[in-house]
Backbone as CSV, one residue per row, in Angstrom:
resi,resn,N_x,N_y,N_z,CA_x,CA_y,CA_z,C_x,C_y,C_z
1,MET,-72.847,-51.091,38.044,-73.631,-49.974,37.500,-73.054,-49.524,36.151
2,VAL,-73.899,-49.450,35.146,-73.463,-49.058,33.804,-73.370,-47.537,33.726
3,ARG,-72.245,-47.038,33.242,-72.050,-45.597,33.111,-72.921,-45.026,31.995
4,SER,-73.492,-43.852,32.237,-74.284,-43.185,31.211,-73.465,-42.148,30.458
5,ARG,-72.193,-42.033,30.826,-71.297,-41.077,30.164,-69.902,-41.680,30.075
6,PRO,-69.044,-41.100,29.234,-67.664,-41.598,29.141,-66.864,-41.316,30.408
7,TYR,-65.801,-42.089,30.600,-64.810,-41.847,31.654,-63.958,-40.683,31.168
8,ILE,-63.761,-39.668,32.003,-63.096,-38.444,31.544,-61.826,-38.164,32.340
9,ILE,-60.725,-38.015,31.606,-59.419,-37.703,32.199,-59.040,-36.277,31.814
10,LEU,-58.872,-35.424,32.803,-58.387,-34.072,32.542,-56.858,-34.129,32.492
11,SER,-56.287,-33.683,31.399,-54.839,-33.755,31.210,-54.301,-32.381,30.825
12,ALA,-53.191,-31.992,31.470,-52.603,-30.685,31.158,-51.170,-30.609,31.647
13,ALA,-50.429,-29.665,31.064,-49.113,-29.281,31.574,-49.261,-27.869,32.113
14,ILE,-48.781,-27.649,33.332,-48.921,-26.331,33.942,-47.563,-25.820,34.412
15,SER,-47.466,-24.514,34.538,-46.284,-23.915,35.160,-46.413,-24.099,36.667
16,LEU,-45.369,-23.784,37.395,-45.393,-23.938,38.852,-46.481,-23.061,39.477
17,ASP,-46.841,-21.961,38.812,-47.900,-21.087,39.326,-49.252,-21.358,38.667
18,GLY,-49.416,-22.549,38.108,-50.734,-22.998,37.650,-51.218,-22.485,36.315
19,LYS,-50.318,-21.966,35.495,-50.710,-21.439,34.185,-50.528,-22.509,33.102
20,ILE,-51.426,-22.508,32.125,-51.299,-23.417,30.986,-50.801,-22.689,29.736
21,ALA,-50.728,-21.368,29.821,-50.212,-20.565,28.708,-49.903,-19.161,29.200
22,THR,-49.031,-18.473,28.479,-48.708,-17.083,28.804,-49.843,-16.168,28.337
23,ARG,-49.726,-14.888,28.637,-50.772,-13.931,28.229,-50.873,-13.814,26.712
24,SER,-49.800,-14.183,25.992,-49.845,-14.129,24.521,-50.359,-15.432,23.914
25,GLY,-50.609,-16.441,24.786,-51.136,-17.720,24.308,-50.090,-18.789,24.097
26,ASN,-48.824,-18.487,24.380,-47.760,-19.485,24.236,-47.940,-20.574,25.299
27,SER,-48.103,-21.817,24.841,-48.391,-22.912,25.777,-47.367,-24.047,25.690
28,ASN,-46.196,-23.746,25.161,-45.172,-24.777,24.974,-44.416,-25.058,26.274
29,LEU,-45.121,-25.655,27.231,-44.557,-25.908,28.553,-43.879,-27.273,28.660
30,SER,-44.435,-28.265,27.985,-43.968,-29.648,28.148,-42.623,-29.905,27.477
31,SER,-41.846,-30.777,28.091,-40.603,-31.247,27.493,-40.928,-32.305,26.436
32,LYS,-39.917,-32.726,25.704,-40.092,-33.782,24.696,-40.574,-35.075,25.345
33,ASN,-40.016,-35.405,26.521,-40.427,-36.626,27.222,-41.892,-36.581,27.627
34,ASP,-42.329,-35.414,28.086,-43.733,-35.303,28.503,-44.671,-35.355,27.311
35,LYS,-44.257,-34.766,26.201,-45.083,-34.826,24.990,-45.235,-36.274,24.524
36,ASN,-44.154,-37.048,24.609,-44.231,-38.471,24.243,-45.197,-39.217,25.165
37,ARG,-45.153,-38.883,26.465,-46.071,-39.513,27.423,-47.522,-39.187,27.085
38,ILE,-47.768,-37.934,26.714,-49.134,-37.515,26.376,-49.644,-38.251,25.142
39,HIS,-48.769,-38.429,24.151,-49.197,-39.129,22.932,-49.499,-40.595,23.218
40,LYS,-48.760,-41.204,24.138,-49.069,-42.577,24.536,-50.422,-42.631,25.228
41,LEU,-50.704,-41.617,26.033,-51.998,-41.538,26.712,-53.124,-41.339,25.705
42,ARG,-52.896,-40.499,24.708,-53.909,-40.288,23.659,-54.243,-41.598,22.951
43,GLY,-53.233,-42.446,22.811,-53.442,-43.719,22.130,-54.310,-44.693,22.914
44,LYS,-54.600,-44.367,24.179,-55.392,-45.258,25.024,-56.827,-44.783,25.234
45,VAL,-57.198,-43.656,24.599,-58.551,-43.132,24.776,-59.316,-43.174,23.454
46,ASP,-60.620,-42.973,23.547,-61.473,-42.985,22.350,-61.643,-41.594,21.749
47,GLY,-61.493,-40.568,22.590,-61.694,-39.212,22.101,-60.846,-38.196,22.840
48,ILE,-60.533,-37.087,22.144,-59.843,-35.942,22.755,-60.788,-34.753,22.637
49,LEU,-61.020,-34.062,23.756,-61.986,-32.963,23.753,-61.317,-31.652,24.133
50,VAL,-61.587,-30.615,23.337,-61.116,-29.261,23.637,-62.213,-28.270,23.261
51,GLY,-62.055,-27.043,23.746,-62.975,-25.983,23.369,-62.503,-25.242,22.134
52,ARG,-63.396,-24.499,21.530,-63.079,-23.761,20.310,-61.980,-22.726,20.532
53,LYS,-61.945,-22.117,21.718,-60.929,-21.103,22.006,-59.531,-21.702,21.971
54,THR,-59.392,-22.922,22.487,-58.092,-23.605,22.455,-57.653,-23.840,21.016
55,VAL,-58.601,-24.223,20.167,-58.289,-24.440,18.747,-57.866,-23.128,18.097
56,SER,-58.567,-22.047,18.425,-58.254,-20.744,17.824,-56.874,-20.247,18.223
57,ILE,-56.500,-20.474,19.495,-55.211,-19.966,19.992,-54.055,-20.871,19.591
58,ASP,-54.225,-22.185,19.827,-53.113,-23.125,19.615,-53.081,-23.731,18.216
59,ASN,-54.233,-23.761,17.553,-54.377,-24.395,16.236,-53.763,-25.798,16.204
60,PRO,-54.193,-26.688,17.119,-53.605,-28.032,17.199,-54.191,-28.984,16.167
61,VAL,-53.509,-30.102,15.962,-54.046,-31.178,15.121,-54.750,-32.212,15.991
62,LEU,-54.269,-32.387,17.217,-54.831,-33.347,18.180,-54.795,-34.777,17.636
63,SER,-53.624,-35.165,17.171,-53.444,-36.513,16.631,-52.296,-37.205,17.371
64,LEU,-52.036,-38.462,17.006,-50.915,-39.199,17.583,-49.642,-38.910,16.802
65,HIS,-48.527,-38.778,17.507,-47.230,-38.592,16.873,-46.243,-39.589,17.473
66,LYS,-45.473,-40.242,16.625,-44.441,-41.192,17.060,-44.983,-42.298,17.968
67,VAL,-46.256,-42.552,17.846,-46.895,-43.617,18.628,-47.794,-44.406,17.676
68,LYS,-47.671,-45.718,17.697,-48.524,-46.536,16.849,-49.914,-46.616,17.450
69,GLY,-50.900,-46.599,16.574,-52.268,-46.706,17.055,-53.209,-45.858,16.227
70,LYS,-54.463,-45.947,16.587,-55.525,-45.236,15.888,-55.746,-43.870,16.530
71,ASN,-55.884,-42.839,15.683,-56.157,-41.509,16.220,-57.499,-41.487,16.941
72,PRO,-57.552,-40.917,18.147,-58.845,-40.765,18.826,-59.741,-39.803,18.050
73,ILE,-61.026,-39.907,18.264,-61.974,-38.956,17.675,-61.761,-37.598,18.331
74,ARG,-61.687,-36.555,17.543,-61.526,-35.206,18.082,-62.916,-34.601,18.305
75,ILE,-63.123,-34.077,19.508,-64.419,-33.487,19.864,-64.185,-32.028,20.207
76,ILE,-64.796,-31.129,19.437,-64.595,-29.700,19.618,-65.902,-29.061,20.092
77,LEU,-65.829,-28.325,21.211,-66.997,-27.590,21.701,-66.969,-26.192,21.099
78,ASP,-68.006,-25.876,20.337,-68.049,-24.591,19.620,-69.500,-24.129,19.537
79,SER,-69.980,-23.506,20.598,-71.402,-23.128,20.711,-71.961,-22.451,19.470
80,GLN,-71.210,-21.494,18.931,-71.723,-20.705,17.811,-71.268,-21.210,16.444
81,GLY,-70.465,-22.266,16.427,-70.024,-22.825,15.147,-69.138,-21.888,14.364
82,ILE,-68.236,-21.178,15.065,-67.398,-20.172,14.392,-65.960,-20.641,14.178
83,LEU,-65.719,-21.932,14.344,-64.384,-22.478,14.107,-63.912,-22.114,12.700
84,ALA,-62.702,-21.587,12.609,-62.182,-21.108,11.320,-62.027,-22.251,10.321
85,SER,-62.407,-21.996,9.082,-62.324,-23.017,8.032,-60.882,-23.417,7.736
86,ASN,-59.929,-22.514,8.025,-58.518,-22.828,7.748,-57.804,-23.407,8.970
87,SER,-58.548,-23.766,10.019,-57.933,-24.393,11.193,-57.418,-25.780,10.810
88,LYS,-56.389,-26.239,11.517,-55.829,-27.561,11.232,-56.862,-28.665,11.503
89,ILE,-57.760,-28.416,12.448,-58.805,-29.400,12.752,-59.659,-29.654,11.514
90,LEU,-60.136,-28.582,10.880,-60.990,-28.750,9.697,-60.192,-29.158,8.467
91,LYS,-58.941,-28.741,8.397,-58.105,-29.127,7.257,-57.765,-30.617,7.258
92,THR,-57.787,-31.247,8.438,-57.399,-32.661,8.539,-58.578,-33.582,8.860
93,CYS,-59.801,-33.043,8.836,-60.951,-33.847,9.267,-61.308,-34.983,8.305
94,SER,-60.756,-34.962,7.108,-60.999,-36.083,6.187,-60.142,-37.288,6.568
95,LYS,-59.087,-37.038,7.351,-58.175,-38.107,7.764,-58.388,-38.537,9.215
96,ILE,-58.830,-37.603,10.052,-59.028,-37.896,11.472,-60.486,-37.626,11.828
97,PRO,-61.206,-38.629,12.366,-62.613,-38.421,12.697,-62.813,-37.259,13.667
98,THR,-63.791,-36.409,13.351,-63.992,-35.174,14.114,-65.469,-34.932,14.376
99,ILE,-65.775,-34.614,15.634,-67.129,-34.224,16.031,-67.073,-32.777,16.496
100,ILE,-67.961,-31.945,15.967,-68.073,-30.573,16.445,-69.441,-30.407,17.081
101,ALA,-69.440,-30.045,18.366,-70.691,-29.841,19.091,-71.028,-28.357,19.106
102,VAL,-72.242,-28.022,18.713,-72.701,-26.634,18.707,-74.012,-26.550,19.483
103,SER,-74.419,-25.322,19.792,-75.724,-25.107,20.421,-76.684,-24.550,19.365
104,LYS,-77.908,-24.287,19.771,-78.898,-23.731,18.841,-78.626,-22.267,18.520
105,ARG,-77.601,-21.685,19.168,-77.177,-20.326,18.832,-76.402,-20.298,17.524
106,CYS,-75.947,-21.442,17.082,-75.198,-21.523,15.831,-76.099,-21.111,14.667
107,THR,-75.653,-20.143,13.896,-76.470,-19.635,12.794,-76.579,-20.659,11.660
108,LYS,-77.605,-20.501,10.850,-77.794,-21.390,9.706,-76.595,-21.306,8.769
109,LYS,-76.045,-20.089,8.620,-74.888,-19.887,7.757,-73.701,-20.716,8.241
110,ASN,-73.464,-20.707,9.558,-72.345,-21.481,10.093,-72.597,-22.981,10.014
111,LEU,-73.862,-23.386,10.189,-74.196,-24.804,10.058,-73.916,-25.293,8.641
112,VAL,-74.333,-24.494,7.667,-74.118,-24.849,6.253,-72.625,-24.926,5.948
113,ARG,-71.865,-23.964,6.466,-70.408,-23.946,6.231,-69.743,-25.179,6.828
114,LEU,-70.074,-25.493,8.071,-69.437,-26.636,8.734,-69.814,-27.958,8.075
115,ARG,-71.030,-28.046,7.572,-71.487,-29.293,6.950,-70.824,-29.562,5.601
116,ARG,-70.079,-28.593,5.108,-69.308,-28.823,3.878,-68.093,-29.701,4.167
117,PHE,-67.723,-29.789,5.421,-66.564,-30.592,5.818,-67.010,-31.984,6.260
118,PRO,-66.149,-32.998,6.082,-66.498,-34.368,6.488,-66.383,-34.563,8.001
119,ILE,-67.242,-33.854,8.730,-67.264,-33.948,10.188,-68.640,-34.438,10.619
120,GLU,-68.764,-34.779,11.883,-70.074,-35.062,12.453,-70.459,-33.860,13.302
121,LEU,-71.591,-33.272,12.994,-72.054,-32.082,13.696,-73.155,-32.489,14.683
122,VAL,-72.978,-32.115,15.945,-73.959,-32.438,16.985,-74.513,-31.136,17.550
123,VAL,-75.822,-30.925,17.403,-76.482,-29.754,17.983,-77.020,-30.172,19.340
124,CYS,-76.522,-29.513,20.380,-76.826,-29.985,21.738,-76.856,-28.811,22.716
125,GLY,-78.042,-28.333,23.058,-78.168,-27.213,23.990,-78.781,-25.991,23.332
126,GLU,-79.321,-25.108,24.157,-79.975,-23.901,23.650,-78.969,-22.778,23.396
127,ASN,-78.616,-22.026,24.431,-77.677,-20.912,24.272,-76.219,-21.335,24.404
128,SER,-75.993,-22.456,25.055,-74.651,-23.014,25.199,-74.762,-24.529,25.071
129,ILE,-73.642,-25.190,24.931,-73.659,-26.647,24.767,-74.031,-27.308,26.086
130,ASN,-74.990,-28.205,26.017,-75.399,-28.974,27.197,-74.409,-30.128,27.355
131,ILE,-73.443,-29.943,28.247,-72.350,-30.906,28.407,-72.870,-32.279,28.846
132,GLN,-73.800,-32.283,29.796,-74.339,-33.544,30.300,-74.982,-34.349,29.162
133,ARG,-75.772,-33.661,28.369,-76.452,-34.334,27.253,-75.450,-34.791,26.200
134,LEU,-74.451,-33.953,25.939,-73.427,-34.317,24.958,-72.693,-35.577,25.385
135,MET,-72.368,-35.685,26.667,-71.663,-36.875,27.161,-72.487,-38.137,26.938
136,LYS,-73.795,-38.050,27.117,-74.669,-39.209,26.888,-74.690,-39.584,25.407
137,ILE,-74.679,-38.553,24.546,-74.649,-38.796,23.096,-73.349,-39.488,22.697
138,LEU,-72.238,-39.006,23.246,-70.932,-39.595,22.928,-70.836,-41.029,23.433
139,LYS,-71.402,-41.286,24.599,-71.401,-42.643,25.151,-72.140,-43.598,24.225
140,LYS,-73.253,-43.153,23.672,-74.029,-43.983,22.742,-73.261,-44.251,21.452
141,LYS,-72.284,-43.392,21.161,-71.444,-43.573,19.977,-70.219,-44.442,20.291
142,LYS,-70.248,-45.086,21.459,-69.167,-45.989,21.903,-67.880,-45.245,22.221
143,ILE,-67.987,-43.967,22.542,-66.835,-43.206,23.015,-66.829,-43.353,24.532
144,ASN,-66.032,-44.289,25.021,-66.077,-44.661,26.440,-65.054,-43.947,27.305
145,LYS,-63.989,-43.439,26.691,-62.948,-42.753,27.465,-62.495,-41.507,26.706
146,ILE,-62.528,-40.367,27.398,-62.186,-39.087,26.771,-61.038,-38.423,27.509
147,LEU,-60.100,-37.877,26.742,-59.016,-37.074,27.292,-59.414,-35.612,27.131
148,LEU,-59.648,-34.942,28.243,-60.032,-33.531,28.219,-58.770,-32.684,28.240
149,GLU,-58.480,-32.020,27.127,-57.291,-31.172,27.015,-57.703,-29.720,26.814
150,GLY,-58.839,-29.393,27.372,-59.411,-28.072,27.143,-58.689,-26.954,27.853
151,GLY,-59.066,-25.725,27.531,-58.563,-24.565,28.238,-59.276,-24.437,29.581
152,GLY,-58.964,-23.363,30.302,-59.498,-23.188,31.640,-61.006,-23.123,31.723
153,ILE,-61.657,-22.501,30.753,-63.116,-22.375,30.777,-63.775,-23.728,30.515
154,THR,-63.255,-24.465,29.529,-63.794,-25.802,29.248,-63.570,-26.725,30.441
155,ASN,-62.379,-26.672,31.026,-62.103,-27.497,32.209,-63.093,-27.196,33.327
156,TRP,-63.360,-25.909,33.546,-64.307,-25.514,34.598,-65.703,-26.049,34.323
157,SER,-66.130,-26.007,33.069,-67.480,-26.475,32.743,-67.674,-27.944,33.086
158,PHE,-66.596,-28.739,32.997,-66.671,-30.150,33.368,-66.554,-30.323,34.883
159,ILE,-65.690,-29.554,35.508,-65.482,-29.669,36.954,-66.740,-29.269,37.722
160,LYS,-67.360,-28.158,37.338,-68.526,-27.679,38.093,-69.711,-28.641,37.988
161,GLN,-69.718,-29.481,36.938,-70.788,-30.465,36.785,-70.368,-31.860,37.237
162,ASN,-69.205,-31.905,37.900,-68.710,-33.155,38.481,-68.559,-34.252,37.419
163,LEU,-67.957,-33.903,36.306,-67.826,-34.829,35.183,-66.394,-35.328,34.981
164,ILE,-65.517,-35.086,35.951,-64.128,-35.519,35.852,-63.922,-36.771,36.689
165,ASP,-63.210,-37.745,36.152,-62.915,-38.985,36.881,-61.450,-39.072,37.303
166,GLU,-60.594,-38.416,36.560,-59.159,-38.534,36.796,-58.486,-37.242,36.329
167,VAL,-57.406,-36.863,36.995,-56.636,-35.677,36.604,-55.160,-36.057,36.522
168,ILE,-54.540,-35.754,35.388,-53.103,-35.987,35.219,-52.483,-34.649,34.831
169,VAL,-51.640,-34.135,35.718,-51.051,-32.813,35.504,-49.528,-32.896,35.579
170,THR,-48.873,-32.359,34.577,-47.413,-32.243,34.600,-47.051,-30.850,35.094
171,VAL,-46.290,-30.803,36.189,-45.821,-29.523,36.729,-44.454,-29.241,36.121
172,THR,-44.371,-28.163,35.370,-43.143,-27.825,34.644,-42.370,-26.723,35.375
173,PRO,-41.059,-26.619,35.155,-40.212,-25.699,35.925,-40.222,-24.261,35.413
174,PHE,-41.424,-23.676,35.328,-41.543,-22.297,34.860,-42.450,-21.512,35.801
175,LEU,-42.146,-20.236,35.973,-43.037,-19.293,36.645,-43.464,-18.278,35.598
176,VAL,-44.745,-18.304,35.245,-45.245,-17.504,34.121,-45.800,-16.159,34.576
177,GLY,-46.638,-16.167,35.614,-47.234,-14.929,36.095,-48.230,-14.326,35.120
178,GLY,-48.799,-13.191,35.495,-49.724,-12.478,34.610,-51.177,-12.797,34.877
179,GLU,-51.958,-11.782,35.223,-53.379,-12.023,35.495,-54.148,-12.367,34.224
180,ASP,-53.566,-12.072,33.069,-54.219,-12.405,31.804,-53.711,-13.723,31.209
181,SER,-52.784,-14.376,31.907,-52.311,-15.689,31.454,-53.409,-16.719,31.690
182,ARG,-53.413,-17.765,30.882,-54.455,-18.789,30.987,-54.128,-19.774,32.102
183,SER,-55.121,-20.038,32.939,-54.950,-20.953,34.065,-55.580,-22.305,33.769
184,LEU,-55.185,-23.293,34.552,-55.705,-24.652,34.376,-57.218,-24.691,34.487
185,VAL,-57.761,-23.975,35.460,-59.216,-23.893,35.635,-59.594,-22.427,35.786
186,GLU,-60.532,-21.979,34.991,-60.964,-20.576,35.047,-62.456,-20.530,35.393
187,GLY,-63.230,-19.783,34.645,-64.660,-19.724,34.931,-64.957,-19.028,36.249
188,TYR,-66.129,-19.293,36.804,-66.584,-18.614,38.020,-65.877,-19.136,39.260
189,GLY,-65.617,-20.432,39.290,-64.924,-21.032,40.422,-65.831,-21.270,41.622
190,PHE,-65.325,-22.052,42.570,-66.071,-22.342,43.797,-65.842,-21.221,44.815
191,SER,-66.860,-20.911,45.601,-66.736,-19.841,46.602,-66.108,-20.339,47.892
192,LYS,-66.202,-21.645,48.160,-65.646,-22.209,49.386,-64.816,-23.450,49.069
193,ILE,-63.739,-23.651,49.824,-62.886,-24.818,49.641,-63.689,-26.097,49.819
194,GLU,-64.636,-26.092,50.762,-65.442,-27.294,51.027,-66.252,-27.718,49.805
195,SER,-66.540,-26.763,48.930,-67.340,-27.055,47.728,-66.484,-27.523,46.553
196,ALA,-65.182,-27.300,46.654,-64.285,-27.609,45.539,-64.193,-29.106,45.281
197,MET,-63.825,-29.450,44.053,-63.635,-30.862,43.701,-62.446,-31.408,44.480
198,LYS,-62.658,-32.525,45.155,-61.615,-33.123,45.990,-60.909,-34.242,45.229
199,LEU,-59.591,-34.245,45.286,-58.784,-35.200,44.546,-57.992,-36.089,45.504
200,LYS,-57.684,-37.289,45.027,-56.847,-38.205,45.800,-55.608,-38.533,44.983
201,LEU,-54.442,-38.169,45.511,-53.182,-38.424,44.818,-52.877,-39.922,44.849
202,ARG,-52.730,-40.510,43.661,-52.467,-41.950,43.622,-51.069,-42.294,43.108
203,LYS,-50.421,-41.335,42.437,-49.071,-41.614,41.939,-48.349,-40.319,41.607
204,VAL,-47.025,-40.324,41.812,-46.181,-39.202,41.420,-45.025,-39.755,40.599
205,SER,-44.801,-39.156,39.441,-43.720,-39.613,38.566,-42.808,-38.432,38.241
206,ARG,-41.495,-38.647,38.378,-40.546,-37.582,38.054,-39.882,-37.855,36.721
207,MET,-39.841,-36.824,35.868,-39.134,-36.903,34.590,-38.127,-35.758,34.551
208,LYS,-36.915,-36.045,35.020,-35.856,-35.026,35.091,-36.342,-33.794,35.852
209,ASN,-36.692,-32.731,35.135,-37.045,-31.472,35.797,-38.554,-31.240,35.868
210,GLU,-39.334,-32.281,35.614,-40.794,-32.189,35.658,-41.344,-33.239,36.619
211,ILE,-42.523,-32.968,37.145,-43.228,-33.918,37.988,-44.612,-34.145,37.412
212,VAL,-45.010,-35.396,37.255,-46.351,-35.718,36.779,-47.165,-36.224,37.970
213,LEU,-48.294,-35.572,38.208,-49.176,-35.913,39.316,-50.412,-36.628,38.786
214,PHE,-50.705,-37.766,39.357,-51.856,-38.569,38.945,-52.885,-38.580,40.074
215,TYR,-54.056,-38.031,39.802,-55.119,-37.956,40.796,-56.360,-38.718,40.351
216,LYS,-57.066,-39.267,41.321,-58.407,-39.810,41.105,-59.382,-38.902,41.836
217,ILE,-60.605,-38.866,41.380,-61.616,-38.061,42.064,-62.200,-38.869,43.212
C-alpha cells in the first residue's frame, strides 16, 4: 500500500515529569551526547516540523551540526503568518530550504511580508492549518520522512489525528514542575485511556544519566 502522507517521527527530550521546557521557556534538557544523536537523526529525514510558538520561544535554526549531510527542509506551522522577520528561521532561509504553512486567516499584509523571503509558502486550511491536507502536499513534494519536534500543542494536533508512526523520547534527569511549564503533549487531550494513542516499546538505550525510549505506534 502506497502511503499518502510522510512517515512521521515525534522526537523530544523531556524531564522525568514530562516537561519539554520550564515555565520561562528554557528547554535545554538534552546532554551533549543526546544532541549529537538528534543531529544524526535529523540527517536521516527529509523534513523537520515545528509550530510557530516553538520558533518564537526557542528561536532555533533547525539545521545539522557536526554531522555531514544535507539539511532537511524546515516546515513551520504558522496559521496567521506572524513569524517574526528577525527569527533565525527567516534569517537563514536563503541557505536552508524552508516551507511555511499558513491558513486563510493569514492577512494579505503578512502574506506579502513572508513572500519577500526565499521560502515556499503553502496556504492550507480555513481558520487553522489542515494538517491532513498539508501532509498530502508534502508527500507530493517527495518529503517522505518528517521529524516532528513541535511543542505540546503541535504534537497534540498530530496525535489526535493519528498521524504519528514512531516516538523517540529522551528522559532526562530533571524534575521541572509547574502547571505553566510546557509538556510533551498539550491541547485538549483524550478523555479516556482506551482512546489514547497506544505505543509499543521496541528499544531502550542508556546514555550515562539519560534514557532514550524508542516506540512504534
